[in-house]
N, CA, C and O atoms as a Tripos MOL2 file, in Angstrom:
@<TRIPOS>MOLECULE
protein
  296   295    74     0     0
PROTEIN
NO_CHARGES

@<TRIPOS>ATOM
      1 N          56.9180   99.4200   64.8710 N.3       1 MET1
      2 CA         57.6900  100.4610   64.5980 C.3       1 MET1
      3 C          58.9210  100.3720   64.8490 C.2       1 MET1
      4 O          59.3660   99.6330   65.7260 O.2       1 MET1
      5 N          59.8490  101.3490   63.8770 N.am      2 ILE2
      6 CA         61.0820  101.8500   63.8600 C.3       2 ILE2
      7 C          61.6720  102.7710   64.5190 C.2       2 ILE2
      8 O          61.0070  103.6650   65.0420 O.2       2 ILE2
      9 N          62.9050  102.7330   64.6100 N.am      3 ASP3
     10 CA         63.4040  104.1680   65.4840 C.3       3 ASP3
     11 C          64.1080  104.4150   64.3440 C.2       3 ASP3
     12 O          64.9580  103.6470   63.8920 O.2       3 ASP3
     13 N          63.6570  105.8910   63.6600 N.am      4 ALA4
     14 CA         63.8100  106.5630   62.6010 C.3       4 ALA4
     15 C          65.4510  106.7040   63.0260 C.2       4 ALA4
     16 O          66.2320  106.0020   62.3840 O.2       4 ALA4
     17 N          65.9300  107.4790   63.9570 N.am      5 ALA5
     18 CA         66.9640  108.3730   64.6510 C.3       5 ALA5
     19 C          68.5340  107.0320   64.4750 C.2       5 ALA5
     20 O          69.7410  107.2720   64.5000 O.2       5 ALA5
     21 N          67.9930  106.0410   64.3540 N.am      6 LYS6
     22 CA         68.8370  105.0450   64.5380 C.3       6 LYS6
     23 C          68.9100  104.4980   63.3160 C.2       6 LYS6
     24 O          70.0750  104.3730   62.9390 O.2       6 LYS6
     25 N          68.2210  104.1820   62.6740 N.am      7 VAL7
     26 CA         68.1690  104.0650   61.0110 C.3       7 VAL7
     27 C          69.1140  105.2010   60.0600 C.2       7 VAL7
     28 O          69.9590  105.0660   59.1750 O.2       7 VAL7
     29 N          68.4500  106.4390   60.7910 N.am      8 SER8
     30 CA         68.7490  107.7710   59.5190 C.3       8 SER8
     31 C          70.5790  108.6380   60.2010 C.2       8 SER8
     32 O          71.0870  109.7410   60.0030 O.2       8 SER8
     33 N          71.0490  107.3110   61.0710 N.am      9 ALA9
     34 CA         72.3140  107.8830   61.5180 C.3       9 ALA9
     35 C          73.0310  106.7300   60.3760 C.2       9 ALA9
     36 O          74.0270  107.1050   59.7570 O.2       9 ALA9
     37 N          72.6460  105.7540   60.2100 N.am     10 ALA10
     38 CA         73.6650  105.1100   59.1650 C.3      10 ALA10
     39 C          73.1360  104.9750   57.7360 C.2      10 ALA10
     40 O          73.8600  104.2490   57.0550 O.2      10 ALA10
     41 N          72.2200  105.4030   57.1790 N.am     11 TYR11
     42 CA         71.4880  105.7660   55.9780 C.3      11 TYR11
     43 C          71.0080  107.2320   55.3170 C.2      11 TYR11
     44 O          70.2640  108.1130   55.7480 O.2      11 TYR11
     45 N          71.4390  107.1520   54.6140 N.am     12 ARG12
     46 CA         71.2280  108.7250   53.7450 C.3      12 ARG12
     47 C          69.6020  108.5750   53.8360 C.2      12 ARG12
     48 O          69.1520  109.1010   54.8540 O.2      12 ARG12
     49 N          68.4380  107.8510   52.8220 N.am     13 ASP13
     50 CA         67.4640  107.5760   52.8360 C.3      13 ASP13
     51 C          66.8070  106.7570   53.5590 C.2      13 ASP13
     52 O          66.5950  105.7110   52.9460 O.2      13 ASP13
     53 N          66.3450  106.7730   54.7070 N.am     14 PRO14
     54 CA         66.0850  105.8510   55.6480 C.3      14 PRO14
     55 C          64.9310  105.1440   55.5160 C.2      14 PRO14
     56 O          64.8810  104.0120   55.9960 O.2      14 PRO14
     57 N          63.6160  105.7970   54.7230 N.am     15 GLU15
     58 CA         62.3850  105.5130   54.8800 C.3      15 GLU15
     59 C          62.6990  104.5860   53.7970 C.2      15 GLU15
     60 O          61.8110  103.7920   54.1090 O.2      15 GLU15
     61 N          63.3150  103.9630   52.6360 N.am     16 THR16
     62 CA         63.4630  102.6860   51.6930 C.3      16 THR16
     63 C          64.0840  101.9840   52.3620 C.2      16 THR16
     64 O          63.9420  100.8470   51.9100 O.2      16 THR16
     65 N          65.0360  101.9740   53.6320 N.am     17 LEU17
     66 CA         65.1900  100.9250   54.1230 C.3      17 LEU17
     67 C          63.7910  100.5320   55.3490 C.2      17 LEU17
     68 O          63.0750   99.5450   55.1860 O.2      17 LEU17
     69 N          63.6860  101.1240   56.0670 N.am     18 ILE18
     70 CA         62.4910  101.0730   56.8750 C.3      18 ILE18
     71 C          60.7720  100.3960   55.9300 C.2      18 ILE18
     72 O          59.8010   99.8090   56.4060 O.2      18 ILE18
     73 N          60.9490  100.6540   55.0920 N.am     19 LEU19
     74 CA         59.7870   99.7780   54.3280 C.3      19 LEU19
     75 C          60.2510   98.5690   54.0430 C.2      19 LEU19
     76 O          59.6500   97.6330   54.5720 O.2      19 LEU19
     77 N          61.4480   98.2450   53.1280 N.am     20 ARG20
     78 CA         61.7340   96.8360   52.9320 C.3      20 ARG20
     79 C          62.0180   96.1450   54.3570 C.2      20 ARG20
     80 O          62.2860   94.9540   54.1930 O.2      20 ARG20
     81 N          62.0360   96.4930   55.5460 N.am     21 ASP21
     82 CA         62.4060   96.0050   56.4240 C.3      21 ASP21
     83 C          60.7090   95.7560   57.5190 C.2      21 ASP21
     84 O          60.6030   95.0380   58.5130 O.2      21 ASP21
     85 N          59.7940   96.4810   56.9790 N.am     22 ALA22
     86 CA         58.3310   95.9630   57.3610 C.3      22 ALA22
     87 C          57.9110   95.5830   56.2550 C.2      22 ALA22
     88 O          56.7020   95.4040   56.4020 O.2      22 ALA22
     89 N          58.2580   95.3100   55.0340 N.am     23 GLY23
     90 CA         57.9000   94.1720   53.9930 C.3      23 GLY23
     91 C          58.4250   93.0940   54.6580 C.2      23 GLY23
     92 O          57.5860   92.2310   54.9140 O.2      23 GLY23
     93 N          59.8260   92.8100   55.1110 N.am     24 ALA24
     94 CA         60.3270   91.4560   55.1310 C.3      24 ALA24
     95 C          59.4270   90.7790   56.3420 C.2      24 ALA24
     96 O          58.7270   89.7740   56.2140 O.2      24 ALA24
     97 N          59.5800   91.4490   57.3790 N.am     25 ILE25
     98 CA         58.6530   91.2760   58.5110 C.3      25 ILE25
     99 C          56.9900   90.5810   58.5090 C.2      25 ILE25
    100 O          56.4710   89.7120   59.2100 O.2      25 ILE25
    101 N          56.4340   91.4910   57.2770 N.am     26 LEU26
    102 CA         55.3540   91.0110   57.2380 C.3      26 LEU26
    103 C          54.8240   90.0810   56.4150 C.2      26 LEU26
    104 O          53.6410   89.7440   56.3680 O.2      26 LEU26
    105 N          55.7470   89.6630   55.7480 N.am     27 SER27
    106 CA         55.7360   88.4920   54.7360 C.3      27 SER27
    107 C          56.4440   87.3900   55.6060 C.2      27 SER27
    108 O          56.5750   86.3890   54.9020 O.2      27 SER27
    109 N          56.8570   87.2280   56.6330 N.am     28 VAL28
    110 CA         57.6880   86.1850   57.1610 C.3      28 VAL28
    111 C          56.3810   85.9550   58.3670 C.2      28 VAL28
    112 O          56.3140   84.8100   58.8150 O.2      28 VAL28
    113 N          55.4330   86.8980   58.8640 N.am     29 ALA29
    114 CA         54.3220   86.7110   59.7940 C.3      29 ALA29
    115 C          53.2590   86.0020   58.9140 C.2      29 ALA29
    116 O          52.4420   85.2730   59.4760 O.2      29 ALA29
    117 N          53.2200   86.1720   57.5530 N.am     30 GLY30
    118 CA         52.2320   85.5120   57.1140 C.3      30 GLY30
    119 C          52.3910   84.2790   56.6560 C.2      30 GLY30
    120 O          51.4350   83.5060   56.5960 O.2      30 GLY30
    121 N          53.7940   83.8920   56.2210 N.am     31 MET31
    122 CA         53.9100   82.4930   56.3530 C.3      31 MET31
    123 C          54.2250   81.8380   57.8030 C.2      31 MET31
    124 O          54.0890   80.6150   57.7690 O.2      31 MET31
    125 N          54.5300   82.2390   58.7980 N.am     32 LEU32
    126 CA         54.2960   82.0230   60.1330 C.3      32 LEU32
    127 C          52.7130   81.3360   60.1520 C.2      32 LEU32
    128 O          52.4560   80.1340   60.2240 O.2      32 LEU32
    129 N          51.7270   82.4850   60.0630 N.am     33 ALA33
    130 CA         50.2340   82.4000   60.0060 C.3      33 ALA33
    131 C          50.0040   81.1500   59.5960 C.2      33 ALA33
    132 O          49.6680   80.0960   60.1360 O.2      33 ALA33
    133 N          50.3330   81.6110   58.2160 N.am     34 GLU34
    134 CA         49.5460   80.0600   57.4670 C.3      34 GLU34
    135 C          50.0390   78.4440   58.3680 C.2      34 GLU34
    136 O          49.3210   77.4810   58.6390 O.2      34 GLU34
    137 N          51.2850   78.6290   58.6090 N.am     35 TRP35
    138 CA         51.8480   77.3470   58.8940 C.3      35 TRP35
    139 C          51.4860   76.9480   60.4800 C.2      35 TRP35
    140 O          51.8530   75.9270   61.0620 O.2      35 TRP35
    141 N          50.7770   77.8870   60.9450 N.am     36 LEU36
    142 CA         50.3830   77.4390   62.2560 C.3      36 LEU36
    143 C          48.4840   77.4750   62.0670 C.2      36 LEU36
    144 O          47.6020   77.1830   62.8740 O.2      36 LEU36
    145 N          48.4380   77.8190   61.0720 N.am     37 ASP37
    146 CA         46.8950   77.4240   60.3570 C.3      37 ASP37
    147 C          45.9510   78.7900   60.9160 C.2      37 ASP37
    148 O          44.8260   78.5710   61.3640 O.2      37 ASP37
    149 N          46.3910   79.9380   60.8640 N.am     38 LEU38
    150 CA         45.9510   81.0290   61.3010 C.3      38 LEU38
    151 C          45.7250   81.9470   59.9800 C.2      38 LEU38
    152 O          46.5090   81.7630   59.0490 O.2      38 LEU38
    153 N          44.8090   82.8230   59.8540 N.am     39 LEU39
    154 CA         44.6890   83.7920   58.7360 C.3      39 LEU39
    155 C          45.5800   84.9560   59.3830 C.2      39 LEU39
    156 O          45.7550   84.9900   60.6010 O.2      39 LEU39
    157 N          46.2500   86.1050   58.3430 N.am     40 ALA40
    158 CA         47.3480   87.2180   58.1970 C.3      40 ALA40
    159 C          46.7020   88.2250   57.6000 C.2      40 ALA40
    160 O          46.4000   88.1390   56.4100 O.2      40 ALA40
    161 N          46.4480   89.1500   58.2330 N.am     41 CYS41
    162 CA         46.2820   90.5040   56.8850 C.3      41 CYS41
    163 C          46.8850   91.6320   57.4460 C.2      41 CYS41
    164 O          46.5480   92.2910   58.4290 O.2      41 CYS41
    165 N          47.6340   91.7340   56.8330 N.am     42 PRO42
    166 CA         48.8380   92.7950   56.6520 C.3      42 PRO42
    167 C          48.1830   94.2000   56.5260 C.2      42 PRO42
    168 O          47.2470   94.2240   55.7270 O.2      42 PRO42
    169 N          48.4560   95.2970   57.1020 N.am     43 LEU43
    170 CA         47.9480   96.4610   57.6700 C.3      43 LEU43
    171 C          49.1210   97.6710   57.0910 C.2      43 LEU43
    172 O          50.0720   98.0000   57.7990 O.2      43 LEU43
    173 N          48.9490   98.1020   56.0750 N.am     44 GLY44
    174 CA         49.9900   99.2280   55.7710 C.3      44 GLY44
    175 C          49.5860  100.4270   56.0530 C.2      44 GLY44
    176 O          48.5620  100.8320   55.5030 O.2      44 GLY44
    177 N          50.2140  101.1690   56.8650 N.am     45 PHE45
    178 CA         50.3750  102.1920   57.5730 C.3      45 PHE45
    179 C          52.0510  103.2110   57.6030 C.2      45 PHE45
    180 O          53.0890  102.6700   57.2230 O.2      45 PHE45
    181 N          52.0400  104.1900   57.9390 N.am     46 MET46
    182 CA         53.1850  104.9940   57.6100 C.3      46 MET46
    183 C          52.7780  106.1540   58.6250 C.2      46 MET46
    184 O          51.6870  106.7130   58.5100 O.2      46 MET46
    185 N          53.7580  106.5250   59.6970 N.am     47 GLY47
    186 CA         53.6490  107.4480   60.1200 C.3      47 GLY47
    187 C          53.8000  107.8820   62.1500 C.2      47 GLY47
    188 O          54.6620  107.2570   62.7690 O.2      47 GLY47
    189 N          53.3340  108.4300   62.5630 N.am     48 GLY48
    190 CA         53.0500  108.6270   63.9490 C.3      48 GLY48
    191 C          52.1070  108.7280   64.8930 C.2      48 GLY48
    192 O          52.2570  108.8290   66.1100 O.2      48 GLY48
    193 N          50.2870  108.6690   63.7140 N.am     49 ALA49
    194 CA         49.8900  108.7100   64.3590 C.3      49 ALA49
    195 C          49.1480  108.0260   65.6590 C.2      49 ALA49
    196 O          48.3800  108.4360   66.5290 O.2      49 ALA49
    197 N          49.6940  106.9340   65.3850 N.am     50 PHE50
    198 CA         49.0890  105.8290   66.1000 C.3      50 PHE50
    199 C          50.1530  105.9300   67.5530 C.2      50 PHE50
    200 O          49.9830  105.9660   68.7720 O.2      50 PHE50
    201 N          50.7980  105.9410   67.0230 N.am     51 LEU51
    202 CA         52.2640  106.2120   68.3730 C.3      51 LEU51
    203 C          51.9050  107.4840   69.4260 C.2      51 LEU51
    204 O          52.4090  107.4550   70.5490 O.2      51 LEU51
    205 N          51.0750  108.5330   69.0590 N.am     52 ASN52
    206 CA         50.7320  109.4180   69.7450 C.3      52 ASN52
    207 C          49.5790  109.1020   71.0190 C.2      52 ASN52
    208 O          49.4050  109.4070   72.1990 O.2      52 ASN52
    209 N          48.9470  108.3040   69.9690 N.am     53 VAL53
    210 CA         47.5210  107.5750   70.8140 C.3      53 VAL53
    211 C          47.9170  106.7000   72.1120 C.2      53 VAL53
    212 O          47.3530  106.8080   73.2010 O.2      53 VAL53
    213 N          49.1380  105.6840   71.7810 N.am     54 ILE54
    214 CA         49.8860  105.1280   72.7010 C.3      54 ILE54
    215 C          50.9810  105.0630   73.5860 C.2      54 ILE54
    216 O          51.6920  104.1630   74.0330 O.2      54 ILE54
    217 N          50.8920  106.4960   73.7250 N.am     55 GLY55
    218 CA         51.7730  107.3240   74.3210 C.3      55 GLY55
    219 C          53.4580  107.4430   74.1480 C.2      55 GLY55
    220 O          54.2420  107.6920   75.0640 O.2      55 GLY55
    221 N          53.7940  107.2040   72.7560 N.am     56 LEU56
    222 CA         55.0400  106.4720   72.4900 C.3      56 LEU56
    223 C          55.6510  107.7760   71.3470 C.2      56 LEU56
    224 O          55.0860  107.8280   70.2540 O.2      56 LEU56
    225 N          56.5830  108.6080   71.5840 N.am     57 PRO57
    226 CA         57.6250  109.6000   71.1980 C.3      57 PRO57
    227 C          57.4480  109.3850   69.3230 C.2      57 PRO57
    228 O          57.9920  108.4480   68.7380 O.2      57 PRO57
    229 N          56.8210  110.1640   68.7990 N.am     58 SER58
    230 CA         56.5080  110.2660   67.2980 C.3      58 SER58
    231 C          57.6770  110.8360   66.5760 C.2      58 SER58
    232 O          58.0080  110.4890   65.4420 O.2      58 SER58
    233 N          58.2550  111.6900   67.2650 N.am     59 GLU59
    234 CA         59.0550  112.6650   66.8150 C.3      59 GLU59
    235 C          60.6770  111.2430   66.6890 C.2      59 GLU59
    236 O          61.7020  111.4370   66.0360 O.2      59 GLU59
    237 N          60.4030  110.1310   67.4230 N.am     60 ARG60
    238 CA         61.8240  109.2510   67.2320 C.3      60 ARG60
    239 C          61.0120  108.0470   66.3570 C.2      60 ARG60
    240 O          61.5660  107.6100   65.3490 O.2      60 ARG60
    241 N          60.1670  107.7090   66.6160 N.am     61 LEU61
    242 CA         59.5830  106.2080   66.2800 C.3      61 LEU61
    243 C          58.6340  106.5100   64.9020 C.2      61 LEU61
    244 O          58.0290  107.5660   64.7160 O.2      61 LEU61
    245 N          58.6410  105.4340   64.0490 N.am     62 ILE62
    246 CA         58.0650  105.9640   62.8950 C.3      62 ILE62
    247 C          57.1260  104.2700   63.1280 C.2      62 ILE62
    248 O          57.6460  103.2170   63.4970 O.2      62 ILE62
    249 N          55.6040  104.5070   62.7610 N.am     63 GLY63
    250 CA         54.8990  103.5610   62.7620 C.3      63 GLY63
    251 C          55.0170  102.8080   61.1420 C.2      63 GLY63
    252 O          54.9170  103.5230   60.1450 O.2      63 GLY63
    253 N          55.1490  101.9050   61.0700 N.am     64 ALA64
    254 CA         55.6650  101.1230   59.4310 C.3      64 ALA64
    255 C          54.6250   99.7050   59.5330 C.2      64 ALA64
    256 O          55.1950   98.6480   59.8050 O.2      64 ALA64
    257 N          53.6430   99.6860   59.3940 N.am     65 GLY65
    258 CA         52.4890   98.6520   59.0960 C.3      65 GLY65
    259 C          52.6240   97.7270   60.1410 C.2      65 GLY65
    260 O          53.5860   97.5980   60.8990 O.2      65 GLY65
    261 N          51.2930   96.9250   60.1080 N.am     66 GLY66
    262 CA         51.3390   95.6240   61.1130 C.3      66 GLY66
    263 C          50.3430   94.9770   60.8370 C.2      66 GLY66
    264 O          49.4510   95.5830   60.2440 O.2      66 GLY66
    265 N          50.1540   93.6400   61.1390 N.am     67 PHE67
    266 CA         49.0170   92.6640   60.7160 C.3      67 PHE67
    267 C          48.5800   92.1250   61.9500 C.2      67 PHE67
    268 O          49.1900   92.0870   63.0190 O.2      67 PHE67
    269 N          47.2380   91.6380   61.6170 N.am     68 GLN68
    270 CA         46.0700   91.0450   62.0370 C.3      68 GLN68
    271 C          46.0130   89.7860   61.7880 C.2      68 GLN68
    272 O          46.0390   89.3630   60.6330 O.2      68 GLN68
    273 N          45.8940   88.7220   63.2310 N.am     69 LEU69
    274 CA         45.8050   87.3790   63.2980 C.3      69 LEU69
    275 C          44.1580   87.3770   63.7560 C.2      69 LEU69
    276 O          43.4670   88.1420   64.4300 O.2      69 LEU69
    277 N          43.9410   86.2770   63.1240 N.am     70 SER70
    278 CA         42.8230   85.6900   63.4240 C.3      70 SER70
    279 C          42.6880   83.8170   63.0050 C.2      70 SER70
    280 O          43.4340   83.1960   62.2470 O.2      70 SER70
    281 N          41.5640   83.3060   63.7430 N.am     71 ALA71
    282 CA         41.5820   81.7730   63.4940 C.3      71 ALA71
    283 C          40.8360   81.7860   62.0090 C.2      71 ALA71
    284 O          39.9220   82.5400   61.6750 O.2      71 ALA71
    285 N          41.3910   80.8780   61.3060 N.am     72 LYS72
    286 CA         40.0740   80.1630   60.5630 C.3      72 LYS72
    287 C          39.0290   79.7550   60.9950 C.2      72 LYS72
    288 O          38.9370   79.2610   62.1190 O.2      72 LYS72
    289 N          37.9580   79.8980   60.1100 N.am     73 GLN73
    290 CA         36.6840   79.4340   60.5290 C.3      73 GLN73
    291 C          36.3300   77.8990   59.6860 C.2      73 GLN73
    292 O          36.5970   77.6610   58.5080 O.2      73 GLN73
    293 N          35.6850   77.0140   60.6290 N.am     74 ALA74
    294 CA         35.6920   75.7290   60.2750 C.3      74 ALA74
    295 C          34.8470   75.8360   59.1950 C.2      74 ALA74
    296 O          34.5600   74.8370   58.5350 O.2      74 ALA74
@<TRIPOS>BOND
     1     1     2 1
     2     2     3 1
     3     3     4 2
     4     3     5 am
     5     5     6 1
     6     6     7 1
     7     7     8 2
     8     7     9 am
     9     9    10 1
    10    10    11 1
    11    11    12 2
    12    11    13 am
    13    13    14 1
    14    14    15 1
    15    15    16 2
    16    15    17 am
    17    17    18 1
    18    18    19 1
    19    19    20 2
    20    19    21 am
    21    21    22 1
    22    22    23 1
    23    23    24 2
    24    23    25 am
    25    25    26 1
    26    26    27 1
    27    27    28 2
    28    27    29 am
    29    29    30 1
    30    30    31 1
    31    31    32 2
    32    31    33 am
    33    33    34 1
    34    34    35 1
    35    35    36 2
    36    35    37 am
    37    37    38 1
    38    38    39 1
    39    39    40 2
    40    39    41 am
    41    41    42 1
    42    42    43 1
    43    43    44 2
    44    43    45 am
    45    45    46 1
    46    46    47 1
    47    47    48 2
    48    47    49 am
    49    49    50 1
    50    50    51 1
    51    51    52 2
    52    51    53 am
    53    53    54 1
    54    54    55 1
    55    55    56 2
    56    55    57 am
    57    57    58 1
    58    58    59 1
    59    59    60 2
    60    59    61 am
    61    61    62 1
    62    62    63 1
    63    63    64 2
    64    63    65 am
    65    65    66 1
    66    66    67 1
    67    67    68 2
    68    67    69 am
    69    69    70 1
    70    70    71 1
    71    71    72 2
    72    71    73 am
    73    73    74 1
    74    74    75 1
    75    75    76 2
    76    75    77 am
    77    77    78 1
    78    78    79 1
    79    79    80 2
    80    79    81 am
    81    81    82 1
    82    82    83 1
    83    83    84 2
    84    83    85 am
    85    85    86 1
    86    86    87 1
    87    87    88 2
    88    87    89 am
    89    89    90 1
    90    90    91 1
    91    91    92 2
    92    91    93 am
    93    93    94 1
    94    94    95 1
    95    95    96 2
    96    95    97 am
    97    97    98 1
    98    98    99 1
    99    99   100 2
   100    99   101 am
   101   101   102 1
   102   102   103 1
   103   103   104 2
   104   103   105 am
   105   105   106 1
   106   106   107 1
   107   107   108 2
   108   107   109 am
   109   109   110 1
   110   110   111 1
   111   111   112 2
   112   111   113 am
   113   113   114 1
   114   114   115 1
   115   115   116 2
   116   115   117 am
   117   117   118 1
   118   118   119 1
   119   119   120 2
   120   119   121 am
   121   121   122 1
   122   122   123 1
   123   123   124 2
   124   123   125 am
   125   125   126 1
   126   126   127 1
   127   127   128 2
   128   127   129 am
   129   129   130 1
   130   130   131 1
   131   131   132 2
   132   131   133 am
   133   133   134 1
   134   134   135 1
   135   135   136 2
   136   135   137 am
   137   137   138 1
   138   138   139 1
   139   139   140 2
   140   139   141 am
   141   141   142 1
   142   142   143 1
   143   143   144 2
   144   143   145 am
   145   145   146 1
   146   146   147 1
   147   147   148 2
   148   147   149 am
   149   149   150 1
   150   150   151 1
   151   151   152 2
   152   151   153 am
   153   153   154 1
   154   154   155 1
   155   155   156 2
   156   155   157 am
   157   157   158 1
   158   158   159 1
   159   159   160 2
   160   159   161 am
   161   161   162 1
   162   162   163 1
   163   163   164 2
   164   163   165 am
   165   165   166 1
   166   166   167 1
   167   167   168 2
   168   167   169 am
   169   169   170 1
   170   170   171 1
   171   171   172 2
   172   171   173 am
   173   173   174 1
   174   174   175 1
   175   175   176 2
   176   175   177 am
   177   177   178 1
   178   178   179 1
   179   179   180 2
   180   179   181 am
   181   181   182 1
   182   182   183 1
   183   183   184 2
   184   183   185 am
   185   185   186 1
   186   186   187 1
   187   187   188 2
   188   187   189 am
   189   189   190 1
   190   190   191 1
   191   191   192 2
   192   191   193 am
   193   193   194 1
   194   194   195 1
   195   195   196 2
   196   195   197 am
   197   197   198 1
   198   198   199 1
   199   199   200 2
   200   199   201 am
   201   201   202 1
   202   202   203 1
   203   203   204 2
   204   203   205 am
   205   205   206 1
   206   206   207 1
   207   207   208 2
   208   207   209 am
   209   209   210 1
   210   210   211 1
   211   211   212 2
   212   211   213 am
   213   213   214 1
   214   214   215 1
   215   215   216 2
   216   215   217 am
   217   217   218 1
   218   218   219 1
   219   219   220 2
   220   219   221 am
   221   221   222 1
   222   222   223 1
   223   223   224 2
   224   223   225 am
   225   225   226 1
   226   226   227 1
   227   227   228 2
   228   227   229 am
   229   229   230 1
   230   230   231 1
   231   231   232 2
   232   231   233 am
   233   233   234 1
   234   234   235 1
   235   235   236 2
   236   235   237 am
   237   237   238 1
   238   238   239 1
   239   239   240 2
   240   239   241 am
   241   241   242 1
   242   242   243 1
   243   243   244 2
   244   243   245 am
   245   245   246 1
   246   246   247 1
   247   247   248 2
   248   247   249 am
   249   249   250 1
   250   250   251 1
   251   251   252 2
   252   251   253 am
   253   253   254 1
   254   254   255 1
   255   255   256 2
   256   255   257 am
   257   257   258 1
   258   258   259 1
   259   259   260 2
   260   259   261 am
   261   261   262 1
   262   262   263 1
   263   263   264 2
   264   263   265 am
   265   265   266 1
   266   266   267 1
   267   267   268 2
   268   267   269 am
   269   269   270 1
   270   270   271 1
   271   271   272 2
   272   271   273 am
   273   273   274 1
   274   274   275 1
   275   275   276 2
   276   275   277 am
   277   277   278 1
   278   278   279 1
   279   279   280 2
   280   279   281 am
   281   281   282 1
   282   282   283 1
   283   283   284 2
   284   283   285 am
   285   285   286 1
   286   286   287 1
   287   287   288 2
   288   287   289 am
   289   289   290 1
   290   290   291 1
   291   291   292 2
   292   291   293 am
   293   293   294 1
   294   294   295 1
   295   295   296 2
@<TRIPOS>SUBSTRUCTURE
     1 MET1         2 RESIDUE 1 A MET
     2 ILE2         6 RESIDUE 1 A ILE
     3 ASP3        10 RESIDUE 1 A ASP
     4 ALA4        14 RESIDUE 1 A ALA
     5 ALA5        18 RESIDUE 1 A ALA
     6 LYS6        22 RESIDUE 1 A LYS
     7 VAL7        26 RESIDUE 1 A VAL
     8 SER8        30 RESIDUE 1 A SER
     9 ALA9        34 RESIDUE 1 A ALA
    10 ALA10       38 RESIDUE 1 A ALA
    11 TYR11       42 RESIDUE 1 A TYR
    12 ARG12       46 RESIDUE 1 A ARG
    13 ASP13       50 RESIDUE 1 A ASP
    14 PRO14       54 RESIDUE 1 A PRO
    15 GLU15       58 RESIDUE 1 A GLU
    16 THR16       62 RESIDUE 1 A THR
    17 LEU17       66 RESIDUE 1 A LEU
    18 ILE18       70 RESIDUE 1 A ILE
    19 LEU19       74 RESIDUE 1 A LEU
    20 ARG20       78 RESIDUE 1 A ARG
    21 ASP21       82 RESIDUE 1 A ASP
    22 ALA22       86 RESIDUE 1 A ALA
    23 GLY23       90 RESIDUE 1 A GLY
    24 ALA24       94 RESIDUE 1 A ALA
    25 ILE25       98 RESIDUE 1 A ILE
    26 LEU26      102 RESIDUE 1 A LEU
    27 SER27      106 RESIDUE 1 A SER
    28 VAL28      110 RESIDUE 1 A VAL
    29 ALA29      114 RESIDUE 1 A ALA
    30 GLY30      118 RESIDUE 1 A GLY
    31 MET31      122 RESIDUE 1 A MET
    32 LEU32      126 RESIDUE 1 A LEU
    33 ALA33      130 RESIDUE 1 A ALA
    34 GLU34      134 RESIDUE 1 A GLU
    35 TRP35      138 RESIDUE 1 A TRP
    36 LEU36      142 RESIDUE 1 A LEU
    37 ASP37      146 RESIDUE 1 A ASP
    38 LEU38      150 RESIDUE 1 A LEU
    39 LEU39      154 RESIDUE 1 A LEU
    40 ALA40      158 RESIDUE 1 A ALA
    41 CYS41      162 RESIDUE 1 A CYS
    42 PRO42      166 RESIDUE 1 A PRO
    43 LEU43      170 RESIDUE 1 A LEU
    44 GLY44      174 RESIDUE 1 A GLY
    45 PHE45      178 RESIDUE 1 A PHE
    46 MET46      182 RESIDUE 1 A MET
    47 GLY47      186 RESIDUE 1 A GLY
    48 GLY48      190 RESIDUE 1 A GLY
    49 ALA49      194 RESIDUE 1 A ALA
    50 PHE50      198 RESIDUE 1 A PHE
    51 LEU51      202 RESIDUE 1 A LEU
    52 ASN52      206 RESIDUE 1 A ASN
    53 VAL53      210 RESIDUE 1 A VAL
    54 ILE54      214 RESIDUE 1 A ILE
    55 GLY55      218 RESIDUE 1 A GLY
    56 LEU56      222 RESIDUE 1 A LEU
    57 PRO57      226 RESIDUE 1 A PRO
    58 SER58      230 RESIDUE 1 A SER
    59 GLU59      234 RESIDUE 1 A GLU
    60 ARG60      238 RESIDUE 1 A ARG
    61 LEU61      242 RESIDUE 1 A LEU
    62 ILE62      246 RESIDUE 1 A ILE
    63 GLY63      250 RESIDUE 1 A GLY
    64 ALA64      254 RESIDUE 1 A ALA
    65 GLY65      258 RESIDUE 1 A GLY
    66 GLY66      262 RESIDUE 1 A GLY
    67 PHE67      266 RESIDUE 1 A PHE
    68 GLN68      270 RESIDUE 1 A GLN
    69 LEU69      274 RESIDUE 1 A LEU
    70 SER70      278 RESIDUE 1 A SER
    71 ALA71      282 RESIDUE 1 A ALA
    72 LYS72      286 RESIDUE 1 A LYS
    73 GLN73      290 RESIDUE 1 A GLN
    74 ALA74      294 RESIDUE 1 A ALA
């Protein structure tokens, strides 16, 4: 999740920066998972529906992806 209010205070089109940051974090998470001999599956989503479920303010925060980690089967 990203604090959209802080990003929009400094950038004209904050969504582009948010998506680039999320992509960079997901790619590093994938490389770390490989290094740790785990599997990582990036999950692309955008918005605040999930934030409402876990009780966070969706008017300020934006969900910008995630990933699922699992062990490799032998």
